[in-house]
N, CA, C and O atoms as a GROMACS GRO file, in nm:
protein
  480
    1MET      N    1  30.173   7.107   4.373
    1MET     CA    2  30.040   7.098   4.443
    1MET      C    3  30.006   7.223   4.513
    1MET      O    4  30.094   7.278   4.580
    2TRP      N    5  29.882   7.276   4.504
    2TRP     CA    6  29.841   7.400   4.562
    2TRP      C    7  29.835   7.378   4.719
    2TRP      O    8  29.824   7.268   4.773
    3LEU      N    9  29.845   7.496   4.782
    3LEU     CA   10  29.841   7.490   4.935
    3LEU      C   11  29.706   7.429   4.981
    3LEU      O   12  29.705   7.346   5.073
    4ILE      N   13  29.603   7.464   4.924
    4ILE     CA   14  29.472   7.411   4.963
    4ILE      C   15  29.460   7.266   4.947
    4ILE      O   16  29.401   7.198   5.031
    5ASP      N   17  29.515   7.212   4.838
    5ASP     CA   18  29.527   7.074   4.817
    5ASP      C   19  29.613   6.998   4.923
    5ASP      O   20  29.575   6.892   4.974
    6GLN      N   21  29.723   7.055   4.952
    6GLN     CA   22  29.804   7.001   5.058
    6GLN      C   23  29.737   7.008   5.197
    6GLN      O   24  29.753   6.914   5.275
    7LEU      N   25  29.668   7.106   5.229
    7LEU     CA   26  29.587   7.106   5.364
    7LEU      C   27  29.487   7.006   5.354
    7LEU      O   28  29.468   6.935   5.453
    8ALA      N   29  29.415   6.987   5.244
    8ALA     CA   30  29.316   6.888   5.238
    8ALA      C   31  29.370   6.747   5.252
    8ALA      O   32  29.310   6.666   5.323
    9GLU      N   33  29.478   6.716   5.188
    9GLU     CA   34  29.549   6.600   5.198
    9GLU      C   35  29.591   6.564   5.339
    9GLU      O   36  29.571   6.451   5.384
   10GLU      N   37  29.648   6.660   5.408
   10GLU     CA   38  29.684   6.653   5.548
   10GLU      C   39  29.565   6.618   5.637
   10GLU      O   40  29.577   6.527   5.719
   11HIS      N   41  29.449   6.687   5.624
   11HIS     CA   42  29.343   6.663   5.702
   11HIS      C   43  29.275   6.513   5.676
   11HIS      O   44  29.219   6.447   5.764
   12ILE      N   45  29.289   6.480   5.559
   12ILE     CA   46  29.246   6.339   5.512
   12ILE      C   47  29.320   6.240   5.576
   12ILE      O   48  29.265   6.150   5.638
   13ARG      N   49  29.459   6.252   5.563
   13ARG     CA   50  29.548   6.157   5.623
   13ARG      C   51  29.526   6.151   5.775
   13ARG      O   52  29.530   6.041   5.829
   14LYS      N   53  29.502   6.262   5.848
   14LYS     CA   54  29.483   6.267   5.988
   14LYS      C   55  29.357   6.192   6.027
   14LYS      O   56  29.354   6.114   6.122
   15ALA      N   57  29.247   6.222   5.946
   15ALA     CA   58  29.115   6.158   5.966
   15ALA      C   59  29.120   6.007   5.948
   15ALA      O   60  29.056   5.932   6.021
   16LEU      N   61  29.200   5.966   5.846
   16LEU     CA   62  29.209   5.823   5.827
   16LEU      C   63  29.286   5.758   5.938
   16LEU      O   64  29.246   5.649   5.980
   17ALA      N   65  29.392   5.815   5.990
   17ALA     CA   66  29.458   5.764   6.088
   17ALA      C   67  29.390   5.755   6.227
   17ALA      O   68  29.426   5.675   6.313
   18GLU      N   69  29.295   5.838   6.242
   18GLU     CA   70  29.218   5.843   6.370
   18GLU      C   71  29.082   5.765   6.347
   18GLU      O   72  29.001   5.754   6.440
   19GLY      N   73  29.060   5.716   6.229
   19GLY     CA   74  28.935   5.639   6.203
   19GLY      C   75  28.813   5.704   6.191
   19GLY      O   76  28.708   5.641   6.205
   20GLU      N   77  28.817   5.830   6.164
   20GLU     CA   78  28.698   5.918   6.147
   20GLU      C   79  28.623   5.891   6.019
   20GLU      O   80  28.507   5.930   6.004
   21LEU      N   81  28.687   5.826   5.929
   21LEU     CA   82  28.621   5.800   5.797
   21LEU      C   83  28.582   5.656   5.782
   21LEU      O   84  28.550   5.610   5.672
   22ASP      N   85  28.585   5.586   5.889
   22ASP     CA   86  28.534   5.442   5.890
   22ASP      C   87  28.389   5.443   5.885
   22ASP      O   88  28.332   5.534   5.945
   23ASN      N   89  28.315   5.349   5.818
   23ASN     CA   90  28.173   5.333   5.813
   23ASN      C   91  28.099   5.452   5.778
   23ASN      O   92  27.995   5.485   5.834
   24LEU      N   93  28.155   5.516   5.682
   24LEU     CA   94  28.077   5.625   5.621
   24LEU      C   95  27.976   5.577   5.526
   24LEU      O   96  28.002   5.474   5.464
   25PRO      N   97  27.855   5.642   5.505
   25PRO     CA   98  27.763   5.601   5.400
   25PRO      C   99  27.831   5.606   5.259
   25PRO      O  100  27.896   5.704   5.222
   26GLY      N  101  27.812   5.499   5.187
   26GLY     CA  102  27.874   5.501   5.054
   26GLY      C  103  28.019   5.442   5.049
   26GLY      O  104  28.086   5.443   4.946
   27ALA      N  105  28.057   5.395   5.158
   27ALA     CA  106  28.200   5.339   5.176
   27ALA      C  107  28.212   5.228   5.078
   27ALA      O  108  28.121   5.144   5.074
   28GLY      N  109  28.316   5.217   4.995
   28GLY     CA  110  28.333   5.117   4.899
   28GLY      C  111  28.270   5.138   4.770
   28GLY      O  112  28.294   5.061   4.676
   29MET      N  113  28.191   5.239   4.758
   29MET     CA  114  28.123   5.275   4.634
   29MET      C  115  28.214   5.364   4.547
   29MET      O  116  28.293   5.440   4.603
   30PRO      N  117  28.205   5.359   4.412
   30PRO     CA  118  28.276   5.450   4.345
   30PRO      C  119  28.237   5.597   4.356
   30PRO      O  120  28.122   5.628   4.384
   31LEU      N  121  28.332   5.688   4.335
   31LEU     CA  122  28.302   5.820   4.354
   31LEU      C  123  28.236   5.878   4.233
   31LEU      O  124  28.269   5.835   4.123
   32GLN      N  125  28.145   5.973   4.243
   32GLN     CA  126  28.081   6.041   4.123
   32GLN      C  127  28.154   6.173   4.116
   32GLN      O  128  28.127   6.265   4.193
   33ILE      N  129  28.241   6.181   4.027
   33ILE     CA  130  28.330   6.295   4.005
   33ILE      C  131  28.260   6.386   3.903
   33ILE      O  132  28.219   6.340   3.797
   34GLU      N  133  28.246   6.512   3.933
   34GLU     CA  134  28.187   6.609   3.840
   34GLU      C  135  28.293   6.668   3.744
   34GLU      O  136  28.408   6.694   3.780
   35ASP      N  137  28.249   6.685   3.627
   35ASP     CA  138  28.335   6.742   3.509
   35ASP      C  139  28.353   6.891   3.536
   35ASP      O  140  28.264   6.975   3.520
   36ASP      N  141  28.481   6.917   3.580
   36ASP     CA  142  28.504   7.056   3.597
   36ASP      C  143  28.615   7.108   3.505
   36ASP      O  144  28.684   7.204   3.539
   37SER      N  145  28.633   7.047   3.392
   37SER     CA  146  28.718   7.072   3.290
   37SER      C  147  28.718   7.207   3.227
   37SER      O  148  28.815   7.256   3.170
   38HIS      N  149  28.596   7.265   3.242
   38HIS     CA  150  28.566   7.398   3.178
   38HIS      C  151  28.626   7.513   3.276
   38HIS      O  152  28.638   7.631   3.241
   39VAL      N  153  28.660   7.466   3.398
   39VAL     CA  154  28.715   7.574   3.496
   39VAL      C  155  28.863   7.564   3.492
   39VAL      O  156  28.918   7.454   3.496
   40PRO      N  157  28.933   7.678   3.485
   40PRO     CA  158  29.082   7.674   3.487
   40PRO      C  159  29.134   7.592   3.601
   40PRO      O  160  29.071   7.594   3.706
   41GLN      N  161  29.237   7.523   3.592
   41GLN     CA  162  29.298   7.439   3.692
   41GLN      C  163  29.325   7.512   3.822
   41GLN      O  164  29.307   7.460   3.932
   42GLU      N  165  29.370   7.637   3.805
   42GLU     CA  166  29.408   7.710   3.931
   42GLU      C  167  29.286   7.765   4.014
   42GLU      O  168  29.299   7.814   4.126
   43LEU      N  169  29.165   7.751   3.946
   43LEU     CA  170  29.042   7.794   4.017
   43LEU      C  171  28.946   7.679   4.061
   43LEU      O  172  28.841   7.701   4.121
   44ARG      N  173  28.992   7.549   4.026
   44ARG     CA  174  28.898   7.448   4.060
   44ARG      C  175  28.876   7.426   4.205
   44ARG      O  176  28.762   7.406   4.248
   45ALA      N  177  28.980   7.428   4.283
   45ALA     CA  178  28.965   7.409   4.428
   45ALA      C  179  28.871   7.507   4.480
   45ALA      O  180  28.772   7.474   4.544
   46SER      N  181  28.905   7.641   4.450
   46SER     CA  182  28.814   7.750   4.510
   46SER      C  183  28.676   7.738   4.462
   46SER      O  184  28.585   7.762   4.542
   47TYR      N  185  28.649   7.704   4.338
   47TYR     CA  186  28.519   7.678   4.270
   47TYR      C  187  28.438   7.573   4.357
   47TYR      O  188  28.323   7.587   4.398
   48ARG      N  189  28.518   7.469   4.376
   48ARG     CA  190  28.454   7.345   4.455
   48ARG      C  191  28.418   7.386   4.592
   48ARG      O  192  28.311   7.352   4.641
   49ILE      N  193  28.513   7.464   4.662
   49ILE     CA  194  28.471   7.505   4.804
   49ILE      C  195  28.350   7.598   4.798
   49ILE      O  196  28.258   7.583   4.879
   50LEU      N  197  28.346   7.694   4.705
   50LEU     CA  198  28.235   7.783   4.696
   50LEU      C  199  28.094   7.709   4.666
   50LEU      O  200  27.987   7.736   4.720
   51LYS      N  201  28.116   7.616   4.571
   51LYS     CA  202  27.993   7.536   4.537
   51LYS      C  203  27.939   7.449   4.654
   51LYS      O  204  27.818   7.439   4.675
   52ASN      N  205  28.032   7.385   4.730
   52ASN     CA  206  27.992   7.315   4.845
   52ASN      C  207  27.933   7.394   4.957
   52ASN      O  208  27.857   7.341   5.038
   53ALA      N  209  27.969   7.527   4.964
   53ALA     CA  210  27.917   7.630   5.059
   53ALA      C  211  27.792   7.689   5.016
   53ALA      O  212  27.732   7.766   5.090
   54GLY      N  213  27.744   7.655   4.887
   54GLY     CA  214  27.621   7.711   4.834
   54GLY      C  215  27.630   7.836   4.754
   54GLY      O  216  27.527   7.899   4.726
   55PHE      N  217  27.748   7.875   4.717
   55PHE     CA  218  27.766   7.989   4.634
   55PHE      C  219  27.785   7.935   4.487
   55PHE      O  220  27.834   7.827   4.456
   56LEU      N  221  27.736   8.032   4.402
   56LEU     CA  222  27.749   8.004   4.262
   56LEU      C  223  27.829   8.107   4.182
   56LEU      O  224  27.828   8.225   4.219
   57PRO      N  225  27.897   8.071   4.077
   57PRO     CA  226  27.963   8.176   3.993
   57PRO      C  227  27.847   8.279   3.951
   57PRO      O  228  27.729   8.244   3.953
   58PRO      N  229  27.883   8.397   3.915
   58PRO     CA  230  27.794   8.506   3.880
   58PRO      C  231  27.706   8.472   3.760
   58PRO      O  232  27.588   8.508   3.757
   59GLU      N  233  27.760   8.404   3.664
   59GLU     CA  234  27.672   8.365   3.543
   59GLU      C  235  27.571   8.256   3.591
   59GLU      O  236  27.458   8.258   3.542
   60LEU      N  237  27.605   8.158   3.686
   60LEU     CA  238  27.496   8.059   3.721
   60LEU      C  239  27.395   8.121   3.811
   60LEU      O  240  27.277   8.086   3.811
   61GLN      N  241  27.445   8.218   3.891
   61GLN     CA  242  27.350   8.295   3.984
   61GLN      C  243  27.251   8.373   3.890
   61GLN      O  244  27.131   8.377   3.918
   62LEU      N  245  27.299   8.432   3.785
   62LEU     CA  246  27.206   8.504   3.689
   62LEU      C  247  27.107   8.400   3.626
   62LEU      O  248  26.988   8.427   3.613
   63ARG      N  249  27.162   8.283   3.588
   63ARG     CA  250  27.077   8.186   3.529
   63ARG      C  251  26.964   8.148   3.627
   63ARG      O  252  26.846   8.145   3.591
   64ARG      N  253  27.003   8.122   3.745
   64ARG     CA  254  26.907   8.094   3.856
   64ARG      C  255  26.794   8.197   3.865
   64ARG      O  256  26.675   8.168   3.860
   65GLU      N  257  26.848   8.329   3.878
   65GLU     CA  258  26.759   8.437   3.889
   65GLU      C  259  26.661   8.440   3.779
   65GLU      O  260  26.543   8.464   3.805
   66ALA      N  261  26.703   8.416   3.648
   66ALA     CA  262  26.619   8.419   3.527
   66ALA      C  263  26.513   8.300   3.542
   66ALA      O  264  26.397   8.316   3.504
   67MET      N  265  26.554   8.190   3.593
   67MET     CA  266  26.450   8.085   3.610
   67MET      C  267  26.346   8.125   3.706
   67MET      O  268  26.226   8.109   3.685
   68GLU      N  269  26.400   8.180   3.817
   68GLU     CA  270  26.292   8.221   3.920
   68GLU      C  271  26.199   8.325   3.878
   68GLU      O  272  26.081   8.321   3.915
   69LEU      N  273  26.248   8.424   3.800
   69LEU     CA  274  26.168   8.526   3.742
   69LEU      C  275  26.076   8.471   3.649
   69LEU      O  276  25.961   8.514   3.643
   70ASN      N  277  26.119   8.374   3.571
   70ASN     CA  278  26.032   8.310   3.474
   70ASN      C  279  25.908   8.234   3.541
   70ASN      O  280  25.795   8.234   3.492
   71GLU      N  281  25.944   8.175   3.650
   71GLU     CA  282  25.841   8.109   3.736
   71GLU      C  283  25.739   8.211   3.798
   71GLU      O  284  25.619   8.189   3.807
   72LEU      N  285  25.798   8.318   3.838
   72LEU     CA  286  25.708   8.420   3.902
   72LEU      C  287  25.616   8.482   3.783
   72LEU      O  288  25.501   8.514   3.811
   73LEU      N  289  25.658   8.497   3.670
   73LEU     CA  290  25.582   8.553   3.559
   73LEU      C  291  25.475   8.454   3.523
   73LEU      O  292  25.362   8.490   3.492
   74GLU      N  293  25.512   8.329   3.526
   74GLU     CA  294  25.402   8.230   3.500
   74GLU      C  295  25.284   8.211   3.602
   74GLU      O  296  25.172   8.169   3.573
   75SER      N  297  25.329   8.251   3.731
   75SER     CA  298  25.228   8.236   3.827
   75SER      C  299  25.160   8.381   3.855
   75SER      O  300  25.072   8.392   3.941
   76CYS      N  301  25.197   8.474   3.789
   76CYS     CA  302  25.150   8.626   3.813
   76CYS      C  303  25.047   8.654   3.701
   76CYS      O  304  25.065   8.619   3.584
   77GLN      N  305  24.938   8.717   3.746
   77GLN     CA  306  24.844   8.770   3.649
   77GLN      C  307  24.897   8.900   3.580
   77GLN      O  308  24.971   8.981   3.636
   78LEU      N  309  24.855   8.911   3.461
   78LEU     CA  310  24.893   9.037   3.383
   78LEU      C  311  24.855   9.167   3.452
   78LEU      O  312  24.924   9.267   3.433
   79GLU      N  313  24.749   9.170   3.530
   79GLU     CA  314  24.699   9.282   3.597
   79GLU      C  315  24.779   9.310   3.726
   79GLU      O  316  24.765   9.418   3.782
   80ASN      N  317  24.854   9.223   3.769
   80ASN     CA  318  24.932   9.249   3.882
   80ASN      C  319  25.030   9.345   3.866
   80ASN      O  320  25.103   9.337   3.767
   81PRO      N  321  25.044   9.438   3.951
   81PRO     CA  322  25.148   9.555   3.939
   81PRO      C  323  25.292   9.504   3.927
   81PRO      O  324  25.375   9.567   3.861
   82GLN      N  325  25.321   9.389   3.992
   82GLN     CA  326  25.455   9.328   3.994
   82GLN      C  327  25.502   9.274   3.868
   82GLN      O  328  25.622   9.257   3.846
   83TYR      N  329  25.396   9.240   3.772
   83TYR     CA  330  25.417   9.166   3.650
   83TYR      C  331  25.518   9.245   3.567
   83TYR      O  332  25.621   9.192   3.526
   84ALA      N  333  25.486   9.371   3.544
   84ALA     CA  334  25.578   9.456   3.456
   84ALA      C  335  25.721   9.459   3.517
   84ALA      O  336  25.821   9.447   3.445
   85HIS      N  337  25.728   9.476   3.651
   85HIS     CA  338  25.867   9.470   3.721
   85HIS      C  339  25.940   9.345   3.690
   85HIS      O  340  26.054   9.345   3.643
   86TYR      N  341  25.870   9.233   3.717
   86TYR     CA  342  25.929   9.103   3.688
   86TYR      C  343  25.979   9.088   3.543
   86TYR      O  344  26.090   9.044   3.515
   87LEU      N  345  25.883   9.131   3.450
   87LEU     CA  346  25.920   9.119   3.307
   87LEU      C  347  26.042   9.195   3.271
   87LEU      O  348  26.130   9.147   3.200
   88LYS      N  349  26.047   9.320   3.323
   88LYS     CA  350  26.165   9.412   3.288
   88LYS      C  351  26.294   9.356   3.354
   88LYS      O  352  26.400   9.366   3.294
   89ARG      N  353  26.288   9.300   3.472
   89ARG     CA  354  26.404   9.243   3.541
   89ARG      C  355  26.448   9.119   3.460
   89ARG      O  356  26.567   9.100   3.439
   90LEU      N  357  26.358   9.039   3.417
   90LEU     CA  358  26.392   8.917   3.335
   90LEU      C  359  26.459   8.961   3.209
   90LEU      O  360  26.555   8.894   3.169
   91GLN      N  361  26.419   9.069   3.140
   91GLN     CA  362  26.476   9.118   3.020
   91GLN      C  363  26.620   9.165   3.040
   91GLN      O  364  26.707   9.145   2.954
   92VAL      N  365  26.642   9.225   3.150
   92VAL     CA  366  26.770   9.273   3.187
   92VAL      C  367  26.866   9.158   3.211
   92VAL      O  368  26.980   9.160   3.165
   93VAL      N  369  26.820   9.058   3.282
   93VAL     CA  370  26.899   8.934   3.321
   93VAL      C  371  26.927   8.856   3.193
   93VAL      O  372  27.040   8.810   3.176
   94GLU      N  373  26.836   8.838   3.106
   94GLU     CA  374  26.850   8.775   2.972
   94GLU      C  375  26.956   8.841   2.892
   94GLU      O  376  27.045   8.774   2.840
   95LEU      N  377  26.949   8.980   2.877
   95LEU     CA  378  27.036   9.054   2.805
   95LEU      C  379  27.188   9.027   2.864
   95LEU      O  380  27.280   8.998   2.789
   96THR      N  381  27.203   9.038   2.996
   96THR     CA  382  27.334   9.021   3.064
   96THR      C  383  27.379   8.880   3.032
   96THR      O  384  27.496   8.866   2.996
   97LEU      N  385  27.300   8.775   3.041
   97LEU     CA  386  27.343   8.640   3.000
   97LEU      C  387  27.389   8.642   2.867
   97LEU      O  388  27.505   8.608   2.845
   98ARG      N  389  27.313   8.679   2.774
   98ARG     CA  390  27.357   8.687   2.633
   98ARG      C  391  27.483   8.748   2.608
   98ARG      O  392  27.563   8.697   2.530
   99GLN      N  393  27.507   8.860   2.673
   99GLN     CA  394  27.627   8.945   2.664
   99GLN      C  395  27.751   8.855   2.714
   99GLN      O  396  27.863   8.867   2.664
  100ALA      N  397  27.723   8.768   2.811
  100ALA     CA  398  27.828   8.680   2.870
  100ALA      C  399  27.839   8.551   2.789
  100ALA      O  400  27.915   8.459   2.822
  101GLY      N  401  27.762   8.548   2.681
  101GLY     CA  402  27.780   8.431   2.576
  101GLY      C  403  27.700   8.301   2.636
  101GLY      O  404  27.727   8.186   2.602
  102ILE      N  405  27.607   8.331   2.720
  102ILE     CA  406  27.527   8.220   2.776
  102ILE      C  407  27.393   8.199   2.695
  102ILE      O  408  27.318   8.295   2.678
  103ASN      N  409  27.366   8.090   2.652
  103ASN     CA  410  27.241   8.063   2.579
  103ASN      C  411  27.122   8.076   2.668
  103ASN      O  412  27.125   8.021   2.778
  104THR      N  413  27.011   8.148   2.627
  104THR     CA  414  26.906   8.175   2.710
  104THR      C  415  26.781   8.102   2.653
  104THR      O  416  26.671   8.145   2.689
  105GLU      N  417  26.787   8.003   2.573
  105GLU     CA  418  26.673   7.926   2.528
  105GLU      C  419  26.604   7.861   2.632
  105GLU      O  420  26.485   7.835   2.616
  106PHE      N  421  26.667   7.828   2.748
  106PHE     CA  422  26.601   7.761   2.857
  106PHE      C  423  26.479   7.843   2.904
  106PHE      O  424  26.384   7.787   2.960
  107LEU      N  425  26.481   7.973   2.883
  107LEU     CA  426  26.369   8.066   2.919
  107LEU      C  427  26.253   8.051   2.828
  107LEU      O  428  26.146   8.095   2.871
  108TYR      N  429  26.255   8.000   2.719
  108TYR     CA  430  26.146   8.001   2.622
  108TYR      C  431  26.068   7.879   2.599
  108TYR      O  432  25.984   7.872   2.509
  109GLY      N  433  26.097   7.778   2.685
  109GLY     CA  434  26.011   7.667   2.675
  109GLY      C  435  25.871   7.681   2.720
  109GLY      O  436  25.781   7.698   2.638
  110ASP      N  437  25.850   7.676   2.846
  110ASP     CA  438  25.717   7.700   2.906
  110ASP      C  439  25.670   7.842   2.894
  110ASP      O  440  25.554   7.870   2.865
  111TYR      N  441  25.767   7.934   2.917
  111TYR     CA  442  25.734   8.075   2.938
  111TYR      C  443  25.665   8.134   2.805
  111TYR      O  444  25.572   8.213   2.814
  112ALA      N  445  25.712   8.095   2.689
  112ALA     CA  446  25.664   8.145   2.562
  112ALA      C  447  25.529   8.096   2.541
  112ALA      O  448  25.444   8.168   2.490
  113ALA      N  449  25.502   7.967   2.581
  113ALA     CA  450  25.368   7.914   2.549
  113ALA      C  451  25.264   7.974   2.654
  113ALA      O  452  25.146   7.993   2.627
  114SER      N  453  25.319   8.000   2.769
  114SER     CA  454  25.223   8.062   2.873
  114SER      C  455  25.200   8.204   2.844
  114SER      O  456  25.090   8.252   2.874
  115LEU      N  457  25.292   8.278   2.790
  115LEU     CA  458  25.267   8.415   2.748
  115LEU      C  459  25.181   8.424   2.630
  115LEU      O  460  25.104   8.519   2.621
  116ARG      N  461  25.185   8.332   2.535
  116ARG     CA  462  25.092   8.329   2.428
  116ARG      C  463  24.960   8.306   2.471
  116ARG      O  464  24.868   8.373   2.425
  117ASN      N  465  24.940   8.212   2.560
  117ASN     CA  466  24.803   8.175   2.617
  117ASN      C  467  24.745   8.295   2.678
  117ASN      O  468  24.627   8.322   2.657
  118ARG      N  469  24.819   8.369   2.754
  118ARG     CA  470  24.759   8.490   2.832
  118ARG      C  471  24.730   8.599   2.737
  118ARG      O  472  24.639   8.677   2.766
  119MET      N  473  24.797   8.616   2.626
  119MET     CA  474  24.778   8.724   2.532
  119MET      C  475  24.640   8.687   2.438
  119MET      O  476  24.587   8.775   2.370
  120LYS      N  477  24.598   8.574   2.440
  120LYS     CA  478  24.477   8.542   2.365
  120LYS      C  479  24.359   8.601   2.420
  120LYS      O  480  24.250   8.583   2.365
   0.00000   0.00000   0.00000
């Protein structure tokens, strides 16, 4: 067992003994466990901690940035000076994602249709 797992178990046992976990929302309900089988076992605890703290792995952060840029482009007029900047940044992020082996088709659903409509 990893040190972080041992510390977590110790804190849980202490909280149970002191009654701190009594009457929590969802008590008696089944846990909804996320599938983290794609993460190496030695990294799972640290990934879980980072995720709960609001941090994402770099590839997911890039994916989030691509989606945000996509939304900005959809709401931005072609004449806007920022449009070219957003488009260039999106292309760089997309290339980085592809090089990391991440599918970028999620960018082409609404964006492609919107771009075609603006070009007419």
